[in-house]
Every structure is written in structure tokens, then in C-alpha cells.
N, C-alpha and C positions, 0 to 999 in steps of 0.2 A: 113768789117768783122762784122758779128753779134755777139754780146756778151750778156750774161745775165746781168741784172742790179744788181750791188752789194749793193744797198741801197734802202731805202723806197722812195716812189714817191709822195710827196705831190702835185707836179704840175700836175701829172696825175689825181689826185683826182679833181682838178679844171677843167681839160679837160673833165672828166666824168660828172661834173656838167653842163658844157656847152653842152655836148652831150644830157643830159637830157632836157635842154631847147630846143634844136633843135627838139627832138622828140615831145615835147609838142606843138611845132609850126607846126608839120606835116612834118618836114624835116627828112631825114635819120640822125639818132643820131650819129653824129661825132663832137667832140670838140677838140680844139687845143690851146696850150699855148706856147709862146716863152719867154725864160728867158735868162738872162745874170747875172752872179754873184749873183744868188739867188733872182733876181728881175724880175717880170713879165713886159715885154715890149710890148707884144701884145697877144691878145687872140681872138678866133673866134669859131663860130659854123657853120654848114652848113646853107646856106641861098639861095640855088639855086632856090627853088620854090618861096620863099617869094619875092625875088628880080627879078625873072625870068631871071636869069643869070647863065648859066651852069659853069662858072668859079668860082663861089663863094663857093668853098669847104672850110671847116674849116681852113685848112692849109693856103690857099691863103688869107683869111680874116685876120688871125693872122700875116702872113708875111707882108701884107700891113700896118697893124697897127704898127708893130715893126719897119718897115723901116721909117715910119713917126716919130716915137718916137726917133729913132737914127739919123734921118736926113741923112740917107744913104741907098742906095739899097743893100749894103753889110752888112750882119749881122754877121760879124766875131766874134767868141767867144760865139755865141748864141746857145741855144739848143731849139729844137722843141719837144714838148710833144703832141702826138696825139693818140686818142683812136683806130684808125684803120690804118692798113698799107696803106701808101700813094699810090695813083694812079700815072700813068705816068706823068700827068700834074703837080701834086703837087711835085713829085720827081724832075722834071725839075726845078720848082721854088726853091726847096731846093738847088739844084746845083747852080743856078744863084745867090741866096742870100748868098751863101757860109756859110750856117749854119754848125757849128762845130759838133753838135751831134743831132741825131734823136732817140727819145724814142717813141715806139709805143706799143699799147695794142694788139688788135686782128689782126691776120693774115687775109688777104683777097685773097683767092685762085682765085676768079673771076676777081677782079679789081685791086688788088695790083700790084705794080711794083718795090718792093724792094726785097722780097724773092720769088715772083711769077711773072708771065708774063714777061714784058720787062726787069726786073732786071736792072733798069737804072744805078745804081751806079757801076754795074759790067761791063758795056760797056767799051771797050777799049778807046773810045773817050770821056769818061765822064771827064768834066773839074775839078770836085771837088767831093770828096767822104767824107761824114760825118762819124763819128763813129756811129754805129747803135746798139741799145739796144732794142731787141724785147721781147714781152710777158709781159710787165708791166701792171698789173691789167687786164690781158688778159681775165680772167673769167668774170669779170664785164662788160668789153667792149663787149665781144662776146654775153653775155646774153642780153644786151640791144638791140643789133642789131637783134638777133633772135626774141625777144619779139616784136620789132617794125614790122618786116616783117610778123611774124605769125599773128598779129592782122589785117593785110591787105589782107590776103589770104582768 
């Protein structure tokens, strides 16, 4: 169930900084941070073009880094902060990592899979459902994406 965030989001500000780095590198500006008990365990930005790997979305990069830091593929008790609504691939990774909470900025009507498209967590056969908090720093996240794509048209 999606809920509004009841508190400030300093980790989303770090995700926005990572998204800014992605844009500077010519990547779609998405950044992600994984935390547990107030500590950053992993972070990432989109790297699909740079590494020529379509799976290197910001969320996947952050999940891999956090899993290494934890020494486990299960990220129980962790939260993911990401600037854009995750796609189906990333939503699947969130399920398999067992992330406890998902905080995201801008909705993605075309590629999102949380409140749009596949709605992965709403599927009856979904193995795990994180708590979802949408719209955190939404204006900044959405503006960054709009500016990025406007400059390429």
C-alpha cells in the first residue's frame, strides 16, 4: 500500500545527487540508495550506456552493492530510496532482495511497475511486498528527467 512519507528525506537527496551524476555521464538521471538503521549500505546510478549492460539500473547497482556489504542476498530491514518509480525488472529485484521499504520520487507512467504497468507488488503471486512511500522529492526528480529528455529532443 502506498503511503505519503511522514518525514524529511535526506537519503533521497543523496539519490538525487547520484541521478545528477548519471545525467552528467549521459545516462538517464536515476539514482538509488539503500539504507539500514540510518546507514547507507549501497548506492548507485544508472550505468546502462556506460557499461553497455541493460540491467545496470540505479536500483540494481545499489542492491548489488548492499548485498555485498551485508554478505547476503537478503536485505531484510533495508530501505531503497530511488528517484524514479522502479520498472518491472527492478521491482522483481526488490522482491527477491526482501527490501522492507521502498521510497521513490517521480512516478513513471510509461515504464514504472509499482503504481503503473505491471504493478508487481499487487500481483497475487508476489513473494514479498515492501512498504511503499511515493512522491518524495517528486518535483525535483521529475524536473531532472524532463530537462534531460527535453535537451535530447
